[in-house]
PLY file of the C-alpha trace (Angstrom):
ply
format ascii 1.0
element vertex 699
property float x
property float y
property float z
element edge 698
property int vertex1
property int vertex2
end_header
0.00 0.00 0.00
2.83 2.38 0.86
4.55 1.61 -2.45
1.27 2.22 -4.32
0.67 5.55 -2.61
4.22 6.88 -3.12
4.06 5.60 -5.98
7.15 3.48 -6.61
6.58 0.65 -9.05
9.79 -1.28 -8.34
9.32 -1.01 -4.57
5.77 -2.25 -5.19
7.06 -5.20 -7.24
9.49 -6.19 -4.49
6.80 -5.93 -1.80
4.41 -7.99 -3.95
7.04 -10.72 -4.33
7.51 -10.78 -0.56
3.76 -11.24 0.02
3.59 -14.16 -2.43
6.61 -15.87 -0.87
5.39 -15.28 2.68
1.96 -16.72 1.89
3.48 -19.77 0.25
5.88 -20.30 3.16
3.18 -20.05 5.84
0.97 -22.56 4.01
3.84 -24.96 3.45
4.68 -24.85 7.16
1.04 -25.21 8.14
1.45 -22.09 10.29
-1.26 -21.31 12.81
-1.02 -17.70 11.63
-2.87 -18.73 8.46
-5.83 -19.81 10.60
-5.67 -16.62 12.66
-5.68 -14.44 9.54
-8.87 -16.14 8.44
-10.46 -15.43 11.83
-9.84 -11.69 11.46
-11.25 -11.56 7.91
-7.86 -11.60 6.25
-8.19 -15.06 4.74
-6.51 -16.34 1.61
-9.03 -14.99 -0.92
-9.13 -11.57 0.76
-5.33 -11.31 0.73
-5.20 -11.97 -3.02
-8.06 -9.55 -3.63
-6.30 -6.83 -1.63
-3.10 -7.35 -3.59
-5.01 -6.91 -6.85
-6.72 -3.81 -5.44
-3.33 -2.33 -4.58
-2.26 -2.84 -8.21
-5.30 -0.84 -9.35
-4.39 1.85 -6.81
-0.81 1.90 -8.10
-1.99 2.37 -11.69
-4.22 5.25 -10.60
-1.37 6.93 -8.69
0.82 6.56 -11.78
-1.80 8.60 -13.71
-2.77 5.58 -15.82
-6.44 5.61 -14.78
-7.54 6.79 -18.22
-5.34 4.33 -20.11
-6.41 1.04 -21.69
-4.02 -0.86 -19.43
-5.98 0.32 -16.40
-9.30 -0.91 -17.80
-7.72 -4.17 -18.96
-6.37 -4.81 -15.46
-9.74 -4.03 -13.81
-11.61 -6.26 -16.28
-9.09 -9.08 -15.87
-9.27 -9.11 -12.08
-13.08 -8.94 -12.09
-13.37 -11.82 -14.55
-10.75 -13.79 -12.69
-12.66 -13.28 -9.45
-15.85 -14.43 -11.18
-14.14 -17.61 -12.43
-13.19 -18.56 -8.86
-16.84 -19.23 -7.98
-17.38 -22.10 -10.48
-13.94 -23.50 -9.63
-14.81 -23.57 -5.92
-18.22 -25.08 -6.66
-16.73 -27.75 -8.93
-14.06 -28.85 -6.46
-16.62 -28.97 -3.65
-19.07 -31.01 -5.72
-16.38 -33.42 -6.85
-15.24 -34.00 -3.27
-18.81 -34.51 -2.08
-19.59 -36.94 -4.89
-16.32 -38.77 -4.31
-16.97 -39.13 -0.58
-18.23 -42.47 0.71
-20.22 -42.69 3.95
-17.50 -45.03 5.23
-13.75 -45.52 4.96
-12.44 -49.09 4.96
-9.26 -51.12 5.07
-9.06 -54.86 4.38
-12.75 -54.92 3.42
-13.82 -56.29 0.05
-16.13 -53.76 -1.59
-16.15 -55.40 -5.01
-19.96 -55.25 -5.01
-19.84 -51.51 -5.68
-18.04 -49.70 -8.45
-15.67 -47.04 -7.11
-13.97 -45.14 -9.97
-10.43 -43.78 -9.84
-9.96 -40.47 -8.07
-9.19 -37.29 -10.04
-5.49 -36.42 -10.23
-4.32 -35.09 -6.88
-2.95 -31.97 -8.55
-6.49 -30.85 -9.39
-8.01 -31.03 -5.92
-5.14 -30.74 -3.45
-5.10 -27.15 -2.13
-7.25 -26.20 -5.11
-8.15 -22.73 -3.80
-4.51 -21.75 -3.45
-3.70 -23.00 -6.93
-6.59 -21.11 -8.48
-5.71 -17.87 -6.70
-2.06 -18.09 -7.74
-3.13 -18.11 -11.39
-3.30 -14.32 -11.06
0.50 -14.26 -11.15
0.83 -13.82 -14.96
-1.58 -10.87 -14.86
0.19 -9.26 -11.88
3.63 -9.62 -13.48
2.38 -8.47 -16.89
0.60 -5.36 -15.56
3.59 -4.32 -13.43
5.99 -4.77 -16.35
3.67 -2.82 -18.63
3.37 0.00 -16.09
7.12 0.12 -15.58
8.20 -0.07 -19.23
5.28 1.53 -21.01
4.80 -1.60 -23.14
1.05 -2.19 -22.61
1.00 -5.40 -24.62
2.86 -7.12 -21.75
-0.08 -6.41 -19.47
-2.56 -7.65 -22.08
-0.61 -10.89 -22.52
-0.42 -11.46 -18.76
-4.14 -10.78 -18.29
-5.08 -13.09 -21.16
-2.85 -15.84 -19.82
-4.40 -15.60 -16.33
-7.93 -15.82 -17.71
-7.00 -18.66 -20.06
-5.48 -20.66 -17.20
-8.52 -20.02 -14.98
-10.92 -21.18 -17.71
-8.69 -24.19 -18.36
-8.70 -25.16 -14.68
-12.50 -25.13 -14.67
-12.60 -27.12 -17.90
-10.34 -29.82 -16.43
-12.68 -30.23 -13.45
-15.97 -30.56 -15.38
-15.49 -34.18 -16.62
-15.23 -35.45 -13.04
-18.88 -34.53 -12.46
-20.04 -37.19 -14.92
-21.96 -40.09 -13.44
-19.28 -42.66 -14.27
-16.72 -40.63 -12.29
-18.83 -40.37 -9.13
-18.66 -42.65 -6.12
-21.73 -44.82 -5.47
-24.49 -43.41 -3.29
-24.56 -43.93 0.47
-27.36 -46.56 0.46
-25.51 -48.63 -2.16
-22.24 -48.54 -0.22
-23.86 -49.31 3.13
-25.76 -52.23 1.59
-22.48 -53.61 0.20
-20.86 -53.22 3.62
-23.74 -55.05 5.28
-23.36 -57.84 2.71
-19.66 -58.10 3.54
-20.39 -58.10 7.27
-22.90 -60.91 6.71
-20.22 -62.95 4.93
-17.36 -62.14 7.31
-19.52 -62.44 10.47
-17.27 -60.55 12.91
-17.32 -61.74 16.51
-14.98 -59.31 18.32
-14.90 -55.55 17.71
-12.40 -52.94 18.81
-14.40 -49.70 18.86
-12.22 -46.62 18.68
-13.00 -42.90 18.68
-10.97 -39.87 19.73
-9.09 -36.73 18.83
-6.47 -36.47 16.10
-3.71 -36.95 18.72
-5.17 -40.17 20.14
-4.38 -42.66 17.37
-1.82 -44.35 19.63
-4.67 -45.52 21.87
-6.00 -47.69 19.07
-2.64 -48.63 17.60
-1.51 -50.28 20.82
-4.28 -52.89 20.45
-3.77 -53.78 16.77
-1.39 -56.70 17.35
-3.68 -58.05 20.07
-6.69 -57.86 17.76
-4.74 -59.65 15.03
-4.02 -62.49 17.46
-7.45 -62.72 19.11
-9.46 -65.89 18.61
-12.50 -65.32 16.44
-13.10 -62.88 13.61
-11.90 -59.44 14.71
-13.07 -56.09 13.35
-11.97 -52.53 14.10
-14.70 -49.88 14.05
-13.64 -46.23 13.97
-15.55 -42.96 13.91
-13.17 -40.22 12.70
-11.96 -40.11 9.10
-8.82 -38.18 9.97
-7.67 -41.01 12.27
-7.76 -43.69 9.58
-4.44 -42.66 7.95
-2.83 -42.67 11.41
-3.79 -46.26 12.16
-0.79 -48.53 11.73
-0.83 -51.23 9.10
-2.84 -54.26 10.18
-4.38 -57.37 8.70
-7.58 -56.83 10.70
-10.53 -55.35 8.75
-11.12 -51.69 9.56
-14.29 -49.70 8.96
-14.69 -46.03 9.79
-18.33 -44.95 10.12
-18.50 -41.23 10.94
-22.31 -40.92 11.07
-23.99 -42.33 14.16
-27.14 -43.21 12.22
-25.14 -45.28 9.75
-23.33 -47.10 12.55
-26.53 -47.91 14.38
-27.98 -49.45 11.21
-24.99 -51.70 10.44
-25.45 -55.44 10.53
-23.40 -56.31 13.64
-25.66 -59.13 14.73
-22.79 -61.65 14.88
-20.62 -59.53 17.19
-20.57 -60.85 20.74
-17.78 -58.79 22.37
-17.00 -55.11 21.85
-13.79 -53.66 23.31
-13.34 -49.97 24.13
-9.85 -48.49 24.61
-11.14 -45.02 25.58
-14.06 -43.40 27.37
-15.51 -41.02 24.77
-18.98 -39.72 24.04
-19.41 -41.59 20.78
-19.20 -44.91 22.62
-22.94 -44.56 23.23
-23.68 -45.41 19.59
-22.27 -48.91 20.16
-23.18 -49.34 23.82
-26.85 -49.25 22.85
-26.54 -52.65 21.12
-27.77 -55.32 23.60
-26.75 -58.41 21.63
-23.05 -57.90 22.38
-21.16 -57.57 25.65
-19.24 -54.35 26.18
-15.78 -54.22 27.76
-13.55 -51.34 28.76
-9.92 -52.31 28.10
-8.39 -48.81 28.27
-5.17 -47.63 26.71
-2.95 -48.09 29.72
-3.00 -49.41 33.27
-1.86 -46.86 35.82
-2.66 -45.10 39.09
-4.00 -42.06 37.25
-7.59 -41.06 38.05
-8.46 -41.85 34.42
-7.92 -45.53 35.25
-10.90 -45.48 37.62
-13.27 -43.27 35.64
-16.87 -43.58 36.94
-17.96 -43.84 33.29
-16.55 -47.37 33.37
-19.66 -48.71 35.08
-21.61 -48.49 31.81
-19.70 -51.52 30.50
-20.55 -55.15 31.18
-16.96 -55.82 32.23
-13.75 -53.92 32.88
-10.55 -55.74 32.00
-7.40 -54.90 33.91
-3.86 -56.18 33.64
-3.56 -57.60 37.14
-4.84 -57.56 40.70
-3.80 -53.93 41.12
-6.48 -52.76 38.70
-9.17 -54.64 40.62
-8.03 -53.15 43.94
-7.84 -49.70 42.36
-11.55 -49.78 41.48
-12.44 -51.09 44.94
-10.61 -48.20 46.60
-12.09 -45.61 44.22
-15.66 -46.88 44.85
-17.00 -45.46 41.57
-19.70 -48.07 41.01
-17.73 -50.77 39.15
-18.53 -54.09 40.81
-15.74 -56.49 41.65
-17.47 -59.37 39.83
-17.39 -57.31 36.63
-13.60 -56.94 36.67
-11.49 -59.49 34.80
-7.69 -59.72 34.93
-6.28 -60.40 31.47
-2.66 -59.25 31.66
-1.17 -56.90 29.06
-0.73 -58.68 25.70
1.09 -55.62 24.28
4.02 -56.15 26.63
5.25 -59.30 24.89
7.99 -57.39 22.95
9.53 -56.02 26.17
12.81 -57.76 26.98
13.61 -58.77 30.55
16.61 -57.28 32.30
19.76 -59.37 32.39
21.20 -57.52 35.39
23.89 -55.74 33.35
23.89 -52.65 31.16
23.28 -53.14 27.45
26.28 -50.98 26.49
29.53 -49.89 28.19
27.68 -46.90 29.67
24.13 -47.00 31.06
21.21 -45.63 29.06
18.43 -43.90 30.98
15.06 -43.27 29.35
13.17 -40.15 30.42
9.53 -40.63 29.38
7.32 -38.05 31.11
3.59 -37.99 30.63
1.71 -34.89 29.43
0.30 -31.99 31.46
-3.29 -33.28 31.60
-6.50 -31.27 31.38
-6.04 -29.50 34.70
-3.17 -27.83 36.52
-2.53 -30.55 39.08
1.25 -30.45 39.72
1.28 -34.24 39.96
0.26 -34.72 36.32
3.73 -34.40 34.80
7.30 -33.95 35.98
8.12 -31.75 33.00
7.06 -28.45 34.51
8.79 -28.65 37.90
11.43 -31.35 37.52
12.04 -32.12 33.84
15.08 -29.94 33.28
16.54 -30.90 36.69
16.26 -34.60 35.82
18.00 -34.20 32.47
20.75 -31.95 33.85
21.57 -34.35 36.69
21.75 -37.26 34.25
24.02 -35.27 31.92
26.28 -34.22 34.81
26.47 -37.62 36.51
29.89 -38.68 37.83
30.11 -41.43 35.21
28.85 -40.96 31.62
25.18 -41.69 30.98
23.33 -41.76 27.69
19.86 -40.14 27.81
16.91 -41.06 25.59
14.08 -38.56 25.85
10.62 -39.60 24.66
7.86 -37.12 25.59
4.18 -37.98 25.53
2.47 -37.26 22.15
0.08 -34.81 23.90
2.88 -32.75 25.46
2.19 -29.03 25.08
-1.28 -29.28 23.51
-2.82 -27.50 26.50
0.02 -25.91 28.45
2.39 -23.41 26.77
4.73 -23.86 29.74
4.97 -27.61 29.11
5.60 -26.98 25.43
8.40 -24.54 26.30
10.04 -26.94 28.77
9.85 -29.71 26.19
11.68 -27.50 23.69
14.34 -26.57 26.25
15.01 -30.22 27.13
15.43 -31.06 23.46
17.87 -28.18 23.07
19.73 -29.24 26.23
20.23 -32.77 24.89
21.27 -31.50 21.47
23.89 -29.21 23.02
25.18 -31.98 25.28
25.40 -34.34 22.30
27.54 -31.83 20.41
29.84 -31.36 23.39
30.21 -35.10 23.86
31.00 -35.56 20.17
34.05 -33.32 20.64
35.49 -35.27 23.58
38.51 -37.48 22.67
36.99 -40.70 23.99
33.84 -40.35 21.92
35.71 -39.10 18.88
37.61 -42.37 18.93
34.41 -44.39 19.34
32.72 -42.44 16.54
35.65 -43.06 14.20
35.50 -46.80 14.84
31.74 -46.95 14.36
31.49 -44.58 11.38
31.36 -47.25 8.69
28.70 -49.26 10.52
26.59 -46.18 11.16
26.79 -45.12 7.52
25.68 -48.59 6.47
22.78 -48.50 8.95
21.73 -45.06 7.68
21.71 -46.31 4.10
19.71 -49.32 5.19
17.16 -47.02 6.85
16.69 -45.11 3.60
16.14 -48.34 1.69
13.69 -49.74 4.24
11.72 -46.50 4.52
11.40 -46.27 0.76
10.08 -49.82 0.58
7.70 -49.26 3.51
6.37 -46.15 1.78
5.63 -48.24 -1.33
3.86 -50.91 0.70
1.94 -48.39 2.79
0.05 -47.02 -0.22
-1.70 -49.77 -2.14
-2.98 -48.76 -5.52
-1.80 -45.89 -7.66
-0.31 -42.69 -6.30
-2.75 -39.86 -5.64
-5.84 -41.95 -4.90
-8.31 -40.45 -2.41
-9.79 -42.26 0.58
-12.63 -43.72 -1.52
-10.19 -45.26 -3.98
-8.02 -46.50 -1.12
-11.07 -48.19 0.42
-11.48 -50.02 -2.88
-7.90 -51.28 -3.12
-6.79 -51.62 0.54
-7.31 -55.37 0.86
-5.37 -57.62 3.19
-2.41 -59.28 1.51
-0.64 -61.85 3.74
2.61 -61.58 1.76
2.54 -57.80 2.04
1.78 -57.97 5.76
4.67 -60.36 6.34
7.07 -58.14 4.41
5.96 -55.06 6.34
6.47 -56.83 9.68
9.94 -57.97 8.61
10.88 -54.51 7.37
9.74 -52.87 10.59
11.94 -55.19 12.61
14.86 -54.43 10.30
14.12 -50.69 10.52
14.18 -50.74 14.30
17.51 -52.57 14.35
19.03 -50.21 11.75
17.73 -47.12 13.56
19.56 -47.90 16.79
22.72 -48.84 14.85
22.66 -45.58 12.87
24.10 -43.61 15.79
26.43 -44.36 18.67
25.40 -46.10 21.87
26.85 -43.09 23.70
24.79 -40.46 21.83
21.85 -38.75 23.51
18.62 -39.03 21.59
15.20 -37.36 21.47
12.59 -39.78 20.13
9.28 -38.40 18.89
6.63 -39.77 16.56
5.30 -43.29 16.15
8.69 -44.87 15.40
10.61 -46.14 17.19
7.95 -47.34 19.59
8.05 -46.76 23.33
8.75 -50.43 23.97
11.76 -50.28 21.65
13.06 -47.46 23.85
12.46 -49.71 26.87
14.63 -52.40 25.31
17.44 -49.95 24.55
17.51 -48.49 28.05
18.83 -49.81 31.37
16.59 -47.65 33.57
13.74 -45.18 33.26
12.49 -41.98 34.84
8.79 -41.23 34.40
5.58 -40.06 36.07
2.41 -41.70 37.30
1.13 -43.20 34.06
0.79 -46.54 32.29
4.38 -46.10 31.05
5.61 -47.00 34.55
3.37 -50.08 34.81
4.53 -51.26 31.37
8.21 -50.67 32.14
7.89 -52.83 35.25
7.49 -55.79 32.87
11.20 -55.42 32.05
12.32 -55.80 35.66
14.74 -52.89 35.24
15.27 -50.16 37.87
13.08 -47.10 37.50
12.32 -43.80 39.19
9.08 -41.84 39.49
8.91 -38.11 40.22
6.83 -36.88 43.14
6.00 -33.60 41.40
3.19 -32.78 43.85
5.69 -33.15 46.73
3.56 -35.57 48.75
6.63 -37.14 50.33
8.05 -40.55 49.49
5.93 -42.57 51.93
2.62 -40.89 51.04
3.51 -40.99 47.35
4.04 -44.75 47.52
0.89 -45.24 49.58
-1.24 -43.47 47.00
0.38 -44.98 43.90
0.88 -48.71 43.61
3.39 -48.56 40.73
5.75 -46.45 42.84
6.26 -49.06 45.56
9.35 -50.54 43.91
10.76 -47.32 42.48
13.25 -44.66 43.43
11.15 -41.62 44.34
12.51 -38.38 42.91
11.85 -34.96 44.37
11.55 -32.01 41.99
15.26 -31.24 42.31
16.01 -34.84 41.22
18.83 -35.21 43.76
17.94 -38.91 44.22
18.97 -39.73 40.64
22.31 -41.13 41.83
20.44 -43.87 43.70
18.90 -44.98 40.41
22.25 -44.94 38.61
23.88 -47.05 41.35
21.14 -49.68 41.01
21.80 -49.84 37.26
25.58 -50.20 37.43
25.85 -52.38 40.56
23.21 -55.09 41.15
24.43 -55.34 44.75
23.35 -51.72 45.25
19.83 -52.47 44.02
17.67 -53.07 47.14
14.41 -52.90 45.16
15.01 -55.84 42.79
12.80 -58.28 44.69
10.12 -55.65 45.22
10.01 -55.04 41.46
9.51 -58.75 40.82
6.59 -58.92 43.26
5.08 -55.70 41.95
5.24 -56.98 38.38
2.99 -59.93 39.29
0.61 -57.66 41.18
0.30 -55.05 38.44
0.53 -57.16 35.30
-0.58 -60.61 36.37
1.25 -63.94 36.18
3.68 -64.89 33.44
1.77 -68.14 32.86
-0.61 -68.46 31.17
0.53 -65.75 28.80
-1.38 -62.49 28.59
-2.65 -63.38 25.12
-3.99 -66.68 26.43
-5.69 -64.87 29.31
-7.13 -62.31 26.90
-8.54 -64.97 24.58
-10.01 -66.86 27.51
-11.78 -63.68 28.65
-13.15 -63.10 25.13
-14.43 -66.68 24.96
-16.05 -66.51 28.41
-17.83 -63.26 27.58
-18.91 -64.63 24.20
-20.61 -67.50 26.03
-22.39 -65.01 28.30
-23.57 -62.99 25.30
-24.85 -66.11 23.55
-26.68 -67.20 26.70
-28.27 -63.79 27.09
-29.38 -63.67 23.45
-30.77 -67.21 23.60
-32.69 -66.39 26.79
-34.20 -63.25 25.29
-35.16 -65.10 22.10
-36.81 -67.84 24.15
-38.78 -65.40 26.28
-39.88 -63.31 23.33
-40.71 -66.36 21.21
-42.52 -68.28 23.93
-44.74 -65.54 25.31
-47.31 -63.77 23.13
-47.38 -60.03 23.72
-49.96 -58.96 26.26
-52.92 -57.04 24.78
-52.82 -53.32 25.30
-55.44 -52.06 27.78
-58.34 -50.08 26.39
-58.36 -46.75 28.22
-62.04 -46.19 27.48
-63.04 -49.62 28.81
-60.83 -49.21 31.87
-62.08 -45.85 33.00
-65.42 -45.21 31.26
-68.18 -44.61 33.76
-65.80 -44.38 36.72
-68.09 -45.92 39.33
-66.96 -48.91 41.37
-63.75 -49.54 39.37
-62.44 -46.07 40.06
-63.48 -46.33 43.69
-61.58 -49.60 44.07
-58.44 -48.09 42.57
-58.67 -45.12 44.91
-59.20 -47.41 47.91
-56.16 -49.54 47.01
-54.02 -46.44 46.57
-55.14 -45.10 49.95
-54.35 -48.40 51.64
-50.95 -48.48 50.05
-49.97 -45.17 51.67
-51.78 -45.74 54.99
-49.05 -45.44 57.66
-51.05 -47.63 60.00
-51.48 -50.38 57.48
-49.12 -53.36 56.97
-45.91 -52.72 55.05
-45.89 -54.27 51.58
-43.66 -57.31 51.05
-41.02 -56.12 48.57
-39.92 -59.64 47.67
-43.49 -60.69 47.05
-44.08 -57.61 44.93
-41.26 -58.48 42.52
-41.36 -62.22 42.89
-38.11 -62.28 44.93
-36.24 -61.94 41.64
-33.59 -59.21 41.77
-33.54 -59.09 37.97
-37.06 -57.68 38.13
-35.55 -54.50 39.55
-34.11 -53.89 36.12
0 1
1 2
2 3
3 4
4 5
5 6
6 7
7 8
8 9
9 10
10 11
11 12
12 13
13 14
14 15
15 16
16 17
17 18
18 19
19 20
20 21
21 22
22 23
23 24
24 25
25 26
26 27
27 28
28 29
29 30
30 31
31 32
32 33
33 34
34 35
35 36
36 37
37 38
38 39
39 40
40 41
41 42
42 43
43 44
44 45
45 46
46 47
47 48
48 49
49 50
50 51
51 52
52 53
53 54
54 55
55 56
56 57
57 58
58 59
59 60
60 61
61 62
62 63
63 64
64 65
65 66
66 67
67 68
68 69
69 70
70 71
71 72
72 73
73 74
74 75
75 76
76 77
77 78
78 79
79 80
80 81
81 82
82 83
83 84
84 85
85 86
86 87
87 88
88 89
89 90
90 91
91 92
92 93
93 94
94 95
95 96
96 97
97 98
98 99
99 100
100 101
101 102
102 103
103 104
104 105
105 106
106 107
107 108
108 109
109 110
110 111
111 112
112 113
113 114
114 115
115 116
116 117
117 118
118 119
119 120
120 121
121 122
122 123
123 124
124 125
125 126
126 127
127 128
128 129
129 130
130 131
131 132
132 133
133 134
134 135
135 136
136 137
137 138
138 139
139 140
140 141
141 142
142 143
143 144
144 145
145 146
146 147
147 148
148 149
149 150
150 151
151 152
152 153
153 154
154 155
155 156
156 157
157 158
158 159
159 160
160 161
161 162
162 163
163 164
164 165
165 166
166 167
167 168
168 169
169 170
170 171
171 172
172 173
173 174
174 175
175 176
176 177
177 178
178 179
179 180
180 181
181 182
182 183
183 184
184 185
185 186
186 187
187 188
188 189
189 190
190 191
191 192
192 193
193 194
194 195
195 196
196 197
197 198
198 199
199 200
200 201
201 202
202 203
203 204
204 205
205 206
206 207
207 208
208 209
209 210
210 211
211 212
212 213
213 214
214 215
215 216
216 217
217 218
218 219
219 220
220 221
221 222
222 223
223 224
224 225
225 226
226 227
227 228
228 229
229 230
230 231
231 232
232 233
233 234
234 235
235 236
236 237
237 238
238 239
239 240
240 241
241 242
242 243
243 244
244 245
245 246
246 247
247 248
248 249
249 250
250 251
251 252
252 253
253 254
254 255
255 256
256 257
257 258
258 259
259 260
260 261
261 262
262 263
263 264
264 265
265 266
266 267
267 268
268 269
269 270
270 271
271 272
272 273
273 274
274 275
275 276
276 277
277 278
278 279
279 280
280 281
281 282
282 283
283 284
284 285
285 286
286 287
287 288
288 289
289 290
290 291
291 292
292 293
293 294
294 295
295 296
296 297
297 298
298 299
299 300
300 301
301 302
302 303
303 304
304 305
305 306
306 307
307 308
308 309
309 310
310 311
311 312
312 313
313 314
314 315
315 316
316 317
317 318
318 319
319 320
320 321
321 322
322 323
323 324
324 325
325 326
326 327
327 328
328 329
329 330
330 331
331 332
332 333
333 334
334 335
335 336
336 337
337 338
338 339
339 340
340 341
341 342
342 343
343 344
344 345
345 346
346 347
347 348
348 349
349 350
350 351
351 352
352 353
353 354
354 355
355 356
356 357
357 358
358 359
359 360
360 361
361 362
362 363
363 364
364 365
365 366
366 367
367 368
368 369
369 370
370 371
371 372
372 373
373 374
374 375
375 376
376 377
377 378
378 379
379 380
380 381
381 382
382 383
383 384
384 385
385 386
386 387
387 388
388 389
389 390
390 391
391 392
392 393
393 394
394 395
395 396
396 397
397 398
398 399
399 400
400 401
401 402
402 403
403 404
404 405
405 406
406 407
407 408
408 409
409 410
410 411
411 412
412 413
413 414
414 415
415 416
416 417
417 418
418 419
419 420
420 421
421 422
422 423
423 424
424 425
425 426
426 427
427 428
428 429
429 430
430 431
431 432
432 433
433 434
434 435
435 436
436 437
437 438
438 439
439 440
440 441
441 442
442 443
443 444
444 445
445 446
446 447
447 448
448 449
449 450
450 451
451 452
452 453
453 454
454 455
455 456
456 457
457 458
458 459
459 460
460 461
461 462
462 463
463 464
464 465
465 466
466 467
467 468
468 469
469 470
470 471
471 472
472 473
473 474
474 475
475 476
476 477
477 478
478 479
479 480
480 481
481 482
482 483
483 484
484 485
485 486
486 487
487 488
488 489
489 490
490 491
491 492
492 493
493 494
494 495
495 496
496 497
497 498
498 499
499 500
500 501
501 502
502 503
503 504
504 505
505 506
506 507
507 508
508 509
509 510
510 511
511 512
512 513
513 514
514 515
515 516
516 517
517 518
518 519
519 520
520 521
521 522
522 523
523 524
524 525
525 526
526 527
527 528
528 529
529 530
530 531
531 532
532 533
533 534
534 535
535 536
536 537
537 538
538 539
539 540
540 541
541 542
542 543
543 544
544 545
545 546
546 547
547 548
548 549
549 550
550 551
551 552
552 553
553 554
554 555
555 556
556 557
557 558
558 559
559 560
560 561
561 562
562 563
563 564
564 565
565 566
566 567
567 568
568 569
569 570
570 571
571 572
572 573
573 574
574 575
575 576
576 577
577 578
578 579
579 580
580 581
581 582
582 583
583 584
584 585
585 586
586 587
587 588
588 589
589 590
590 591
591 592
592 593
593 594
594 595
595 596
596 597
597 598
598 599
599 600
600 601
601 602
602 603
603 604
604 605
605 606
606 607
607 608
608 609
609 610
610 611
611 612
612 613
613 614
614 615
615 616
616 617
617 618
618 619
619 620
620 621
621 622
622 623
623 624
624 625
625 626
626 627
627 628
628 629
629 630
630 631
631 632
632 633
633 634
634 635
635 636
636 637
637 638
638 639
639 640
640 641
641 642
642 643
643 644
644 645
645 646
646 647
647 648
648 649
649 650
650 651
651 652
652 653
653 654
654 655
655 656
656 657
657 658
658 659
659 660
660 661
661 662
662 663
663 664
664 665
665 666
666 667
667 668
668 669
669 670
670 671
671 672
672 673
673 674
674 675
675 676
676 677
677 678
678 679
679 680
680 681
681 682
682 683
683 684
684 685
685 686
686 687
687 688
688 689
689 690
690 691
691 692
692 693
693 694
694 695
695 696
696 697
697 698
């Protein structure tokens, strides 16, 4: 605007270039500023319109308002703006007509015809692409104004309009009937047909926010190994791409009405890893038994949520979970709790009593800040930096692996800032260590192996990327639902490659190098296996780490005191308790390096059995036994209901007119009975006689 008012055409051109580049950069980075600009009515379309308006202002200030170039520019920008409406309408219609009511994986939808998706280049960020077609006109008009050669402006304007018309023309064919996805009733009927053929018996029902995919992912291997015919039911489309590869059929049904009309008559057990509002759409089905399995077993309040009493059963890892509900007294009955172990813990390696490498590795895996400001939620805020500094400054060298919770910083800016500072602290320490003579020598000796591991990672990741996207490149979720069928050979190759990736990842850097691990890979349990000890907070991470038998420490961030902290939190009873200054960290390091200085070894062994259940039978065997037992209960319930409904004709509805017409003696009798029922001097009614002494009648 300043350049237009001055006017200075070359200053204006430079400023215009900066605005284009800045816009592109912010969108590429996914900056939150883009969202904020839209909130204050400075969205993408408005920004482009303002830029074009400034060009008109510039031409006027250059005394070109009466020239043909001025009118050509105005006409071009008006026509270009008009062409954006059909382009927006076309892209919206194509997306709507390409959208299925469901998203599936490993489900055969051959009964419906799903055409190929339009090229990704046409629909991906289509608004941005359309708006940027004004670039030829902008460049042409500015060159014409600066040089006096008006034909440059005419050429630029014509090119912009031609490209805009061409973009619309490319979109039109995808509105034809043969390019559309089938209608919702057709797709849902095909899904019901598939469900009737597959006849699922066990469902994992998963719903949550975009950050909660890990809660479902942790149960995928268990579902693949469960006895019966498993099925995963999801509710959020954006979570489907985040679900790890699995051989189990997956269906995402966003609409509650569609879910409630699905043919799930063969399902006998439904498992819920999270307490969320959308669970009600499945809980309403009486023919299946409903089980809360959670996404972790810890002493957090979330592990004894009163919502849990809506389920038929609550499955916990060990005796500790049962006792936790008894102490909380939130309405979950002891007979409805089943101990099934933790099948996910099978990959965790047991401690051998010695460090894995010449120097110990300590994993710091804090939980997130939670939804309130309770200081006991996470150690990050009050103790995180102290813990890391004491580990880095230990008398003997220690390698630190830092793996923060995926939710870290989503609610608390302070937690986000501490997380960033810890990452920077580890990065700085890693650089300093790399310069020390001892580690320089180690790095030189390991350089060839690390280079080979890094090259192997590139190869494996490239192959995994190929296998992760069945079908052609650029297909939308509808096309992926068509082609994403289970392939045993592909599944086997993916599993093998993931194992190889994990091995290559840890070999790609030195066993002495500090590491920050974020994202889905490597998994938390892989970090367990690479470490010799762990520092964490009250969360399921502690309970899971206990399966390894390795020493661990838990931070008393709320400063309850060691004895009270252990009394309130079962998983802490065999841990080193850290205060917020982390001065007790040396006790943990001594237990790692000298088994004789580890007084809590036996306590950890006993606590493992209490928290996670016995080693035999295996957790998977316990889990399958629980599924089978509950399936039997569901079958018995359904058979009983069918027998009662089939054997007893429905009672005739009373006729209100016959019952109460004429009042008279009938009404008088009713009144007399009611009066007797509330007469304080009369005999008390026999409750058991009233309901036939059958407690089920109370229901």
